[in-house]
N, C-alpha and C positions, 0 to 999 in steps of 0.2 A: 459537589462543587457549589459554593455559595454564589448567589447572583450578585455581580458587581454593579455599582451605579453607572449611569451613563458617563459621568465625568471620569470615573475610575477606568472604564473601558477605553475611553479616548486617550487617557494618559498612558495606559498600557501600550496601546498601538504606537503612540508617539515615542515612548521610551524604547520599545523593541526596535523601531526604525533607527533611532539615534545611536543606541548602543551597538547595534549591528554594524552601522556604518563606521563607527570608531574602530571596529575590528575587521574591517573589510579585507585588509591585506592578509591577515591570519586565516580568515575563512576562505579566501581565494586560494591561498597556498594549500589549504586542506582539500581543495578540489571543487569548490563551489563559488560562483560569483553571486553574492546575495543582492546585487543591485536591482535585478528584476523583481525579486520578491519584496524588497523594501519599497520600490516604486509602486508595486501593486497595492500593498497595504496602505501606503500614504495616500494614494489616489482614492482608494475606497473610503478612507477617513475623510478626505476632502469632500467627497460626494455626500457622505452622511451629514457632515456639518452644513453643507449647502442645502440639503433636503430639510434639515431641522430649521434653518433660517426661513425657508419657504413655508414650513408649517407655522412658525411664529407669525409670519406676515399674514398668512391665511386666517389665523385666529384673530389677529388684529382687525382685518377687513371684515370678518364675520361679526365681530363685536360691533363695529361701526354700523354695519348693515342692520343688525338687530336693533340697535338704538334708533336708527332712522325709521325702521319699520314700526317700532313701538310708538315713536313720536307721531308718525303719520296716522296711525290707528287712533291715538288719543285725540288728535285734531279732528279726524272724521267723526268720532263718537261725540265730541263736543258740538260739532256742526249739526249732527243728526238730532241731538238733544235740544239744541236751540230751535231747530226746525219744528220739532214736536211742540215746543212752547209757543212758537209763532202760530201754528195751527190751532192751539188751544185759545190763543187770543182772537183768532179769526172766527172759529167755529163754536167756541165756548168749551169750557173744561169738562162739561158733561156729555159732549158729542161722542157718539159711539166710536168714531175713528180715533179721536183723542184718547179715549179710555183704552182702546185696544193698543194704541202705540205706547202709551205710558205703561201698560201691563207688560210689554216686552222687556222693559228694563229690570223687572223683578226677578 
């Protein structure tokens, strides 16, 4: 059995439900009420679609959080670099602390 795409699987479920309900009288006459099974598969489809929407939203939020974290890190790095340069101005660029701090960037 080949693996169907997500869209194909969703369409299959929807088509099974729709076509079954078009023949509900014939199926019922044959001895089975398909309504419960159709309801079950359409409810599961709805749950899957809702879960997928939640995943998409979670990915969007994660991307925003990653961007915010990276921006904040960049700003902190810039401030730390500026602070090292301030110390170099105060203590001199050959001061051991300044040399040590500058070496951290390499």
